[in-house]
C-alpha positions as CSV (number, residue, x, y, z in Angstrom):
1,M,-23.1,-35.5,-147.2
2,I,-26.3,-37.0,-145.7
3,V,-27.3,-40.7,-146.6
4,K,-30.7,-42.4,-145.9
5,A,-30.4,-46.0,-144.9
6,Q,-32.2,-48.7,-142.8
7,S,-29.0,-49.2,-140.7
8,E,-25.4,-48.0,-140.2
9,E,-24.1,-51.0,-142.1
10,E,-26.3,-50.1,-145.1
11,A,-25.0,-46.5,-145.1
12,R,-21.4,-47.6,-145.0
13,L,-22.0,-50.1,-147.9
14,F,-23.6,-47.3,-149.9
15,V,-20.5,-45.0,-149.6
16,K,-18.1,-47.8,-150.5
17,N,-20.0,-48.8,-153.6
18,A,-21.0,-45.3,-154.8
19,Y,-17.7,-43.4,-154.1
20,G,-15.1,-46.2,-153.9
21,R,-14.1,-45.2,-150.3
22,V,-12.9,-47.6,-147.7
23,D,-13.7,-47.3,-144.0
24,S,-10.5,-45.4,-143.2
25,E,-11.4,-42.7,-145.7
26,F,-14.6,-41.5,-144.1
27,R,-16.5,-41.2,-140.8
28,L,-20.2,-41.9,-140.3
29,K,-22.4,-40.1,-137.8
30,V,-26.0,-40.9,-136.9
31,V,-28.3,-37.9,-137.5
32,K,-31.6,-39.7,-137.1
33,E,-32.1,-43.4,-136.1
34,P,-34.4,-45.6,-138.3
35,Y,-37.9,-46.1,-136.8
36,S,-41.2,-48.0,-137.6
37,N,-44.9,-47.2,-137.4
38,F,-48.2,-49.2,-137.1
39,L,-46.8,-52.0,-135.1
40,G,-43.8,-52.5,-137.3
41,F,-45.6,-52.7,-140.6
42,I,-44.1,-49.5,-142.0
43,K,-40.4,-48.9,-141.5
44,R,-38.7,-45.5,-141.9
45,K,-35.0,-45.0,-142.9
46,G,-32.6,-43.2,-140.7
47,L,-30.3,-40.2,-141.6
48,Y,-26.5,-40.6,-141.6
49,K,-23.8,-37.9,-142.1
50,I,-20.7,-39.0,-144.1
51,E,-17.5,-37.0,-143.4
52,V,-14.6,-37.7,-145.8
53,E,-11.2,-37.5,-144.3
54,K,-9.6,-34.0,-145.2
55,V,-6.0,-35.1,-145.5
56,Q,-7.0,-37.7,-148.1
57,I,-9.0,-35.1,-150.1
58,E,-6.1,-32.6,-150.1
59,T,-3.7,-35.2,-151.1
60,Q,-5.8,-36.1,-154.1
61,E,-6.3,-32.4,-155.0
62,N,-2.6,-31.7,-154.8
63,T,-1.9,-34.6,-157.1
64,H,-4.5,-33.3,-159.5
65,L,-2.9,-29.8,-159.5
66,Q,0.6,-31.1,-159.9
67,N,-0.6,-32.8,-163.0
68,W,-1.9,-29.4,-164.3
69,E,1.3,-27.5,-163.4
70,K,3.2,-29.6,-165.8
71,Y,1.5,-27.5,-168.5
72,Y,2.1,-24.0,-166.8
73,G,4.8,-21.6,-168.1
74,Y,6.9,-19.8,-165.5
75,A,9.4,-17.0,-165.1
76,E,12.3,-16.6,-162.6
77,I,14.9,-14.0,-161.7
78,I,18.5,-15.1,-161.5
79,N,21.3,-12.5,-160.8
80,G,19.0,-9.7,-162.0
81,N,18.0,-11.4,-165.3
82,V,14.5,-12.8,-166.1
83,K,14.3,-16.3,-167.5
84,V,11.1,-17.5,-169.1
85,T,10.2,-21.2,-169.5
86,I,7.3,-22.4,-171.7
87,P,6.5,-26.2,-171.4
88,G,5.1,-28.3,-174.3
89,G,1.3,-28.4,-174.4
90,I,1.2,-25.2,-172.4
91,R,-2.1,-24.3,-170.9
92,K,-1.2,-21.0,-169.1
93,Y,1.5,-18.5,-170.1
94,P,3.6,-16.7,-167.4
95,S,3.1,-13.0,-166.6
96,L,5.3,-10.3,-165.0
97,K,4.0,-7.6,-162.7
98,A,6.1,-4.3,-162.9
99,D,5.0,-2.2,-159.9
100,D,8.2,-1.6,-158.1
101,P,9.0,2.2,-158.4
102,N,12.7,1.6,-158.0
103,I,13.0,-0.8,-160.9
104,D,12.4,0.1,-164.6
105,V,11.1,-2.8,-166.7
106,F,11.6,-3.0,-170.4
107,V,10.1,-5.7,-172.6
108,N,11.3,-5.7,-176.2
109,G,12.5,-2.1,-175.7
110,E,9.2,-0.8,-174.3
111,K,8.9,0.4,-170.7
112,I,6.3,-1.6,-168.9
113,V,4.0,-0.4,-166.1
114,G,1.6,-3.0,-164.6
115,S,1.4,-6.7,-165.8
116,I,2.4,-8.2,-169.1
117,I,2.3,-11.8,-170.6
118,L,5.8,-13.2,-171.3
119,T,7.1,-15.6,-173.9
120,E,10.5,-17.2,-174.4
121,N,11.2,-14.9,-177.3
122,D,10.7,-11.7,-175.3
123,K,13.8,-9.5,-174.5
124,I,13.4,-8.4,-170.9
125,E,15.6,-5.8,-169.3
126,L,15.5,-4.8,-165.6
127,K,17.2,-1.5,-164.7
128,P,17.5,-0.7,-161.0
129,K,17.5,3.0,-160.1
130,V,20.3,4.9,-158.2
131,I,19.6,7.8,-155.8
132,D,22.9,9.8,-155.5
133,P,24.1,10.9,-152.1
134,V,24.0,14.6,-151.2
135,T,26.4,16.8,-149.3
136,R,25.0,20.4,-149.0
137,L,26.6,23.3,-147.3
138,E,24.8,26.4,-145.9
139,V,25.9,29.5,-144.0
140,D,23.6,31.1,-141.4
141,I,24.4,34.6,-140.1
142,S,22.8,35.6,-136.7
143,D,20.5,38.6,-136.6
144,D,23.0,40.8,-134.9
145,G,25.7,39.8,-137.4
146,M,28.0,38.6,-134.7
147,E,28.1,34.8,-135.5
148,A,28.3,32.8,-138.7
149,T,27.3,29.2,-138.5
150,L,28.3,26.6,-141.1
151,K,25.9,23.7,-141.7
152,I,26.7,20.5,-143.5
153,H,23.7,18.4,-144.6
154,K,24.4,14.8,-145.5
155,E,21.9,12.5,-147.2
156,K,22.9,8.9,-148.0
157,G,22.3,7.6,-151.5
158,K,20.6,4.3,-152.5
159,K,21.7,1.8,-155.0
160,F,18.8,-0.5,-155.8
161,Y,19.1,-4.1,-156.9
162,I,16.7,-6.9,-157.9
163,K,16.1,-9.8,-155.6
164,D,16.3,-13.3,-157.1
165,S,12.9,-15.1,-157.4
166,A,12.1,-18.8,-158.0
167,G,10.0,-19.7,-161.0
168,E,6.4,-18.3,-160.8
169,N,3.6,-18.3,-163.2
170,N,2.8,-14.7,-161.9
171,L,6.2,-13.2,-161.4
172,V,6.4,-10.1,-159.1
173,I,9.6,-8.0,-159.1
174,C,11.0,-7.1,-155.7
175,S,13.9,-4.8,-155.0
176,D,16.2,-3.9,-152.2
177,F,19.0,-1.4,-151.9
178,E,22.5,-0.7,-150.6
179,E,23.3,2.6,-149.0
180,I,25.8,5.0,-150.6
181,E,27.8,7.2,-148.2
182,A,27.6,10.9,-148.7
183,E,30.8,12.5,-149.9
184,K,32.9,14.2,-147.3
185,A,33.1,18.0,-147.6
186,T,36.5,19.6,-148.3
187,I,38.0,22.5,-146.5
188,D,38.3,24.4,-149.8
189,H,34.6,23.9,-150.5
190,C,33.7,25.2,-147.0
191,I,36.0,28.3,-147.3
192,R,34.5,29.1,-150.7
193,I,30.9,28.9,-149.4
194,L,31.8,31.2,-146.4
195,N,33.5,33.6,-148.8
196,D,30.4,33.7,-151.0
197,S,28.4,34.7,-147.9
198,R,30.9,37.7,-147.4
199,I,32.3,36.2,-144.2
200,K,35.7,37.8,-143.5
201,L,38.4,35.2,-144.1
202,D,40.7,36.4,-141.3
203,I,38.1,35.5,-138.6
204,I,37.1,32.0,-139.8
205,D,37.9,29.3,-137.3
206,I,39.6,26.7,-139.4
207,E,39.8,24.2,-136.5
208,A,36.0,24.4,-136.1
209,V,35.5,23.9,-139.8
210,N,37.7,20.7,-139.8
211,K,35.8,19.5,-136.7
212,L,32.5,19.9,-138.6
213,I,33.9,18.1,-141.7
214,D,34.9,15.1,-139.7
215,L,31.3,14.5,-138.4
216,P,30.0,11.4,-140.2
217,D,26.4,12.6,-140.4
218,G,27.1,16.3,-140.8
219,G,25.8,19.0,-138.4
220,S,26.4,22.7,-137.7
221,I,29.0,24.7,-135.8
222,V,29.9,28.4,-135.3
223,V,32.9,29.1,-137.5
224,A,33.2,32.9,-137.2
225,R,32.6,35.5,-134.6
226,G,32.5,39.2,-134.9
227,K,33.5,41.8,-132.3
228,A,30.5,42.9,-130.4
229,P,30.0,46.7,-129.8
230,C,30.2,48.0,-126.2
231,D,27.4,50.2,-124.9
232,G,28.3,53.4,-123.4
233,I,28.1,53.8,-119.6
234,N,26.1,56.6,-118.0
235,A,27.8,59.1,-115.8
236,E,27.3,58.3,-112.1
237,I,26.0,61.4,-110.3
238,Q,25.2,61.7,-106.6
239,Y,22.6,64.3,-105.7
240,F,22.6,65.8,-102.2
241,F,19.0,67.1,-102.5
242,E,15.6,65.8,-103.5
243,E,12.8,67.7,-105.1
244,S,9.5,67.4,-103.2
245,D,6.5,69.3,-102.1
246,F,6.9,72.9,-101.0
247,E,6.7,72.1,-97.3
248,N,9.1,69.2,-97.5
249,E,11.8,71.0,-99.5
250,K,15.0,71.6,-97.5
251,P,16.8,74.9,-98.1
252,V,20.5,75.0,-98.7
253,Q,23.1,77.7,-97.9
254,I,25.8,79.2,-100.0
255,G,28.7,76.7,-100.3
256,D,26.6,73.6,-100.0
257,V,27.5,70.8,-102.5
258,L,24.4,70.0,-104.5
259,A,25.7,67.3,-106.8
260,F,28.9,65.3,-107.4
261,K,29.9,63.5,-110.6
262,L,31.5,60.3,-109.3
263,R,32.3,59.1,-112.7
264,P,32.0,60.7,-116.2
265,S,30.0,58.9,-118.9
266,L,31.9,56.6,-121.2
267,N,31.2,56.6,-124.9
268,A,30.1,53.5,-126.8
269,K,32.6,51.5,-128.7
270,N,31.9,50.2,-132.2
271,G,32.1,46.6,-133.1
272,I,32.5,44.7,-136.4
273,S,30.2,42.0,-137.8
274,V,31.4,38.7,-139.4
275,T,30.9,40.4,-142.7
276,G,33.1,43.4,-141.8
277,E,30.4,45.9,-141.2
278,L,30.6,48.4,-138.3
279,T,28.1,47.9,-135.5
280,H,27.3,50.7,-133.0
281,G,26.7,50.4,-129.3
282,N,24.1,52.4,-127.4
283,E,25.4,55.8,-126.4
284,P,25.1,56.7,-122.7
285,E,22.0,58.6,-121.7
286,E,22.4,62.4,-121.6
287,Q,22.6,63.4,-118.0
288,S,22.7,67.1,-117.5
289,F,25.3,68.3,-115.2
290,S,24.9,71.9,-115.8
291,V,23.9,74.8,-113.6
292,G,21.4,77.6,-113.7
293,K,20.9,80.5,-111.4
294,G,22.2,80.2,-107.8
295,A,24.7,77.4,-108.5
296,V,28.3,77.0,-109.9
297,L,30.5,74.2,-111.3
298,L,33.7,73.6,-109.4
299,E,36.7,71.2,-109.4
300,N,36.9,70.5,-113.1
301,D,33.2,70.5,-113.5
302,T,32.7,67.6,-111.1
303,K,30.8,69.4,-108.4
304,I,27.8,71.7,-108.4
305,V,27.8,74.1,-105.4
306,A,25.2,76.6,-104.2
307,C,26.3,80.2,-104.6
308,T,23.3,81.6,-102.8
309,D,20.8,80.6,-100.1
310,G,17.6,79.0,-101.2
311,T,15.9,75.9,-102.4
312,P,17.7,73.5,-104.8
313,R,15.7,72.5,-107.9
314,I,16.2,71.2,-111.4
315,I,14.7,73.6,-113.9
316,D,14.9,72.9,-117.7
317,G,17.6,70.2,-116.9
318,K,19.8,72.6,-114.9
319,I,20.5,72.5,-111.2
320,C,19.5,75.8,-109.7
321,V,19.1,77.4,-106.3
322,V,15.9,79.3,-106.1
323,P,15.8,82.0,-103.5
324,L,13.1,81.6,-100.8
325,L,11.2,84.6,-99.4
326,V,9.1,84.0,-96.3
327,I,6.4,86.6,-95.5
328,A,5.5,86.0,-91.8
329,S,2.4,88.1,-91.9
330,D,-0.4,89.0,-94.3
331,V,0.4,90.6,-97.6
332,D,-1.4,94.0,-97.3
333,S,-0.7,97.7,-97.6
334,N,2.0,97.3,-94.9
335,T,4.1,94.9,-97.0
336,G,3.0,96.3,-100.4
337,N,2.8,94.2,-103.5
338,I,5.3,91.3,-103.7
339,K,7.4,90.5,-106.7
340,F,10.2,87.9,-106.2
341,D,12.6,86.0,-108.4
342,G,12.2,82.7,-106.5
343,D,9.9,80.7,-104.1
344,L,7.5,82.5,-101.9
345,L,5.9,81.4,-98.6
346,I,3.2,83.6,-97.1
347,K,2.2,82.6,-93.6
348,G,-0.8,84.8,-93.6
349,N,-3.5,86.0,-96.1
350,V,-3.3,88.0,-99.3
351,M,-5.6,90.9,-98.5
352,D,-7.7,93.1,-100.8
353,N,-6.2,94.8,-103.9
354,M,-2.7,93.2,-103.6
355,E,-0.6,91.5,-106.2
356,V,1.9,88.7,-105.6
357,N,4.2,87.6,-108.4
358,A,7.0,85.1,-108.2
359,K,9.2,83.1,-110.6
360,G,9.1,80.1,-108.3
361,K,6.5,78.3,-106.3
362,I,4.0,80.2,-104.2
363,K,2.4,78.9,-101.1
364,T,-0.1,80.8,-98.9
365,L,-1.1,79.3,-95.6
366,G,-4.1,81.6,-95.4
367,S,-6.6,82.8,-98.0
368,V,-6.6,85.2,-101.0
369,Y,-9.1,88.1,-101.0
370,N,-9.8,90.2,-104.1
371,S,-6.1,90.0,-105.2
372,K,-3.9,88.5,-107.9
373,V,-1.4,85.7,-107.3
374,I,0.8,84.9,-110.3
375,S,3.6,82.3,-110.5
376,D,5.7,80.7,-113.2
377,R,5.4,77.4,-111.3
378,D,3.0,75.9,-108.7
379,I,0.5,77.7,-106.5
380,T,-0.9,76.3,-103.3
381,I,-3.6,78.2,-101.4
382,C,-4.3,76.5,-98.0
383,G,-7.4,78.6,-97.5
384,K,-10.0,80.1,-99.8
385,V,-9.9,82.3,-102.9
386,I,-12.6,85.0,-102.7
387,G,-12.8,87.4,-105.7
388,G,-9.2,86.6,-106.6
389,K,-7.2,85.7,-109.6
390,L,-4.6,82.9,-109.7
391,V,-2.3,82.2,-112.7
392,A,0.1,79.3,-112.5
393,G,2.5,78.7,-115.4
394,K,1.1,80.6,-118.4
395,N,-2.3,82.2,-118.7
396,M,-4.1,79.2,-120.0
397,A,-7.4,81.2,-120.3
398,N,-6.4,83.0,-123.5
399,H,-4.6,79.9,-124.8
400,L,-7.4,77.4,-124.4
401,I,-10.0,79.8,-125.7
402,S,-7.9,80.5,-128.8
403,V,-6.1,77.2,-129.4
404,S,-8.6,75.7,-131.8
405,V,-8.7,78.9,-133.8
406,V,-4.9,79.2,-133.9
407,E,-4.6,75.6,-135.0
408,D,-7.2,76.0,-137.7
409,S,-5.4,79.1,-138.9
410,L,-2.4,76.9,-139.8
411,V,-4.6,75.1,-142.4
412,V,-6.2,78.3,-143.7
413,I,-2.9,80.2,-144.0
414,N,-1.1,77.2,-145.5
415,D,-3.8,76.8,-148.2
416,I,-3.6,80.5,-149.1
417,I,0.2,80.5,-149.3
418,K,0.3,77.4,-151.6
419,R,-2.4,78.6,-154.0
420,V,-0.9,82.1,-154.3
421,D,2.7,80.8,-154.7
422,L,1.5,78.8,-157.8
423,F,0.8,82.0,-159.7
424,I,2.4,85.0,-158.0
425,K,5.7,84.6,-160.0
426,K,4.0,84.0,-163.3
427,D,0.8,86.0,-163.2
428,I,0.0,88.4,-160.3
429,S,-3.5,88.9,-161.6
430,M,-4.2,85.2,-161.4
431,A,-2.9,85.2,-157.8
432,A,-5.3,88.0,-157.0
433,R,-8.1,86.1,-158.5
434,V,-7.2,83.1,-156.2
435,V,-7.4,85.4,-153.2
436,Y,-10.7,86.9,-154.5
437,S,-12.2,83.4,-154.8
438,E,-11.4,82.8,-151.1
439,Q,-12.4,86.3,-150.0
440,E,-15.7,85.2,-148.5
441,A,-14.1,82.4,-146.6
442,I,-11.3,84.7,-145.3
443,L,-13.8,87.3,-144.0
444,K,-15.8,84.6,-142.3
445,Y,-12.7,83.3,-140.6
446,I,-11.8,86.9,-139.5
447,K,-15.1,87.2,-137.8
448,K,-14.4,84.0,-136.0
449,I,-11.1,85.4,-134.8
450,E,-12.8,88.6,-133.6
451,K,-15.3,86.6,-131.6
452,V,-12.5,84.7,-129.8
453,L,-10.7,88.0,-129.2
454,S,-13.7,89.4,-127.5
455,E,-13.9,86.5,-125.1
456,M,-10.2,86.7,-124.1
457,D,-8.9,88.2,-120.9
458,E,-7.8,91.7,-121.9
459,D,-6.0,92.2,-118.7
460,D,-3.4,89.7,-119.9
461,K,-2.7,90.5,-123.5
462,D,-0.3,87.7,-123.9
463,T,1.2,85.8,-126.8
464,S,-2.1,84.2,-127.7
465,F,-3.9,87.6,-127.9
466,T,-1.1,89.1,-129.9
467,M,-0.9,86.1,-132.2
468,L,-4.6,86.3,-133.1
469,C,-4.4,90.0,-133.7
470,N,-1.5,89.6,-136.1
471,I,-3.4,86.8,-138.0
472,K,-6.5,88.9,-138.2
473,N,-4.7,92.0,-139.5
474,C,-2.7,90.1,-142.1
475,L,-5.8,88.3,-143.4
476,L,-7.6,91.6,-143.7
477,E,-4.8,92.9,-145.9
478,I,-4.9,89.7,-148.0
479,S,-8.6,89.9,-148.4
480,E,-8.2,93.3,-149.9
481,L,-6.2,91.6,-152.7
482,N,-2.9,92.8,-151.3
483,T,-0.9,89.8,-152.4
484,K,2.3,91.6,-151.4
485,N,1.6,90.6,-147.8
486,I,2.0,86.9,-148.6
487,D,5.6,87.0,-147.3
488,K,4.3,88.5,-144.0
489,L,1.7,85.7,-143.9
490,K,4.5,83.1,-144.2
491,V,6.3,84.7,-141.2
492,I,3.2,84.5,-139.2
493,Y,2.7,80.9,-140.2
494,K,6.2,80.0,-138.8
495,K,5.4,81.9,-135.6
496,I,2.2,80.0,-135.1
497,V,4.0,76.7,-135.5
498,Q,6.6,77.9,-132.9
499,Y,3.9,79.1,-130.6
500,I,2.0,75.8,-130.6
501,D,5.3,73.9,-130.0
502,N,6.1,76.2,-127.0
503,M,2.7,75.8,-125.4
504,Q,2.9,72.0,-125.7
505,S,6.3,71.9,-124.0
506,M,5.6,74.5,-121.3
507,Y,6.0,73.7,-117.6
508,E,2.9,72.0,-116.2
509,A,2.2,74.2,-113.2
510,R,-0.5,73.1,-110.9
511,I,-2.9,75.0,-108.6
512,E,-4.3,73.6,-105.3
513,L,-6.9,75.4,-103.2
514,Q,-9.7,74.8,-100.7
515,Y,-12.5,76.8,-102.3
516,A,-13.1,79.5,-104.9
517,Q,-15.8,82.2,-105.0
518,N,-16.2,84.8,-107.8
519,S,-12.6,84.1,-108.8
520,N,-10.6,83.3,-111.9
521,I,-8.2,80.3,-111.7
522,Y,-5.8,79.6,-114.6
523,S,-3.3,76.7,-114.7
524,S,-0.9,75.3,-117.3
525,G,-1.3,71.9,-115.6
526,N,-4.1,70.7,-113.3
527,I,-6.3,72.5,-110.9
528,T,-7.2,70.6,-107.7
529,V,-10.0,71.8,-105.3
530,I,-9.7,69.9,-102.1
531,G,-12.5,71.6,-100.1
532,D,-16.2,72.4,-100.7
533,G,-16.0,73.4,-104.4
534,S,-16.5,76.7,-106.3
535,Y,-19.2,79.3,-106.7
536,Q,-19.5,81.6,-109.7
537,S,-15.9,81.1,-110.6
538,N,-14.0,80.5,-113.8
539,L,-11.5,77.6,-113.7
540,I,-9.3,76.9,-116.8
541,A,-6.7,74.2,-116.8
542,K,-4.6,72.7,-119.6
543,Y,-5.3,69.2,-118.5
544,N,-7.7,68.4,-115.6
545,I,-9.9,70.2,-113.1
546,L,-10.4,67.9,-110.1
547,Y,-12.7,68.4,-107.1
548,N,-11.3,65.8,-104.6
549,N,-14.2,66.0,-102.1
550,P,-17.0,63.8,-103.4
551,K,-19.5,66.1,-101.7
552,S,-18.1,69.2,-103.5
553,S,-20.3,71.3,-105.7
554,V,-19.7,73.6,-108.7
555,K,-22.3,76.3,-108.7
556,G,-22.2,78.7,-111.6
557,G,-19.3,79.9,-113.5
558,M,-17.2,78.3,-116.3
559,L,-14.9,75.3,-116.2
560,I,-12.6,74.6,-119.2
561,A,-10.2,71.7,-119.2
562,G,-8.1,69.9,-121.8
563,K,-8.9,66.4,-120.7
564,R,-11.2,65.9,-117.7
565,I,-13.5,67.6,-115.2
566,C,-14.4,65.6,-112.1
567,A,-16.7,67.0,-109.4
568,G,-19.4,65.9,-106.9
569,K,-22.3,68.1,-108.0
570,I,-22.4,70.4,-111.0
571,G,-25.0,73.2,-111.1
572,S,-27.7,73.7,-108.5
573,K,-31.3,72.8,-107.7
574,I,-32.4,76.3,-108.6
575,G,-31.0,75.9,-112.1
576,M,-27.9,78.1,-111.8
577,S,-26.1,78.3,-115.2
578,T,-22.9,76.3,-115.1
579,Y,-20.7,75.7,-118.2
580,C,-18.3,72.9,-118.5
581,R,-16.1,72.4,-121.6
582,I,-13.6,69.7,-122.6
583,L,-11.3,70.4,-125.5
584,D,-10.2,66.7,-126.1
585,K,-12.8,64.7,-128.1
586,Y,-12.0,61.7,-125.8
587,G,-12.3,63.8,-122.6
588,K,-15.2,63.5,-120.1
589,V,-17.0,65.3,-117.4
590,D,-17.8,63.3,-114.2
591,G,-20.4,64.4,-111.7
592,H,-24.1,64.8,-110.9
593,Y,-25.7,67.4,-113.2
594,Y,-28.4,69.8,-112.2
595,N,-30.7,71.8,-114.5
596,G,-28.9,74.7,-116.0
597,T,-25.7,72.8,-116.6
598,I,-24.1,72.9,-120.1
599,I,-21.6,70.2,-121.1
600,N,-19.5,70.8,-124.2
601,I,-17.1,68.0,-125.1
602,H,-15.1,68.9,-128.2
603,G,-18.1,70.8,-129.7
604,N,-20.7,68.2,-128.7
605,I,-23.0,70.2,-126.5
606,R,-25.5,68.8,-124.1
607,M,-27.9,71.0,-122.0
608,F,-29.7,69.9,-118.9
609,E,-33.1,71.6,-118.4
């Protein structure tokens, strides 16, 4: 409060008279001193700030409030009961706030949520809630069925009660709680739960169950274990030879031990799960300990011994001894043609118009001139092949040329068989009409077969050639509405399936040579040219044709591979026609292409001009 006065005494006197205050009840501060103008003729009052003592004011206010509270109603909580007091001359009724979720409040039989005014006539009930304790049992069986774990989950309960409260005009209910211990699980309850989970009773560990029951807060423990299966043990075989490249293979003599079975295989033993189910161990891997040509089993089938001189080898899972024939000179008119049931090493050349045929590997340290070299396995020519023909494994030329047609024939024949079978038993004329409706498509497919047959190597009329001829002849008869041949067509269908399976599982024979000129090279595996390349030659491989020398060149001829062709240069600057074909749609041809080169990858043809 600011007071205007001529002096401090005048200001104090004003406060005493106007507000009835004594000096001890206020303080006076000078804000602005009095002053005078015009030689003292005009006098101006000063400004004084009056500060009333706070303690005195609060005391007076409290006294004022206490007087009012005499007329306030109030409610209090004693031992869980609400008591309402209403004074005479009441100026404010008491209220109750019901917002504790653990206490239900009823006033005159009606549940209350929020605040409500109270009177002495109201019937007030407070009902504390109770959360019951929980003891829950679970059984967990491991993925392999070898362990059962019992789990006891314990959750303590809560018993709520109402806290006493002194009289308040605005009464707020507050709660607290006492914990209720969870019930202890019983052994009978545990056994019943385990039995419900199909755990075998005779393998339950009762001691472990009791230990778990005694844990105050619950927990988990393995209470049953099954019997784990035992895997089989592979036989232990010691080999006294090692398959390697031709030049590194070591020959053996009759009587040499090739392999010794140190320990036979042990079969797997079954186990049993905690639910009584049989479990099976892994059987030992099949390790062939059988013999082929050139070897015998001795001493209770524990030793394999060579019964002839030659090279030890594993063929179709059998240990064999392949005879080795060494030709120290050229193969020519003096030696005659060579046909040998084993490996063949020629230290010279294969001269004009000769034929070399072997069941095993063939290696020639020299070159091949205008001759045939045929092997069921690998062929290695350290020199060149000029005007020659090499066949390793099966004749892949006919197979790769015909494979797409043979595979397509499965679809064509299967479709004809299914459609004819639907009617042939009920209505032969309808079956004939089915064939007639397909006659144009059948004749078109026959022409496709004839085209492939014309491209095949007639010198080697192998299984592929014969297969296509049979398919063609049978389809011709069917196209003439001769439905009686449908059974013959079914036989051919089975033979085609068997043929495709056999070709896929055949031995992957490889051919390696330095250079080829005007030659035909066929392999059931890979063909590798390690020298300058090839000239006007046909190379056909089931998988890859690889020219290892980055400077190699492929000039003219035809290259057909199942997966990949890799060469330095393909074609020539003068535009020599060179054809490269890949059967696999994901295959590729790597190299530098010249004009005249044709690239065919799974029917996608690209010509360089």
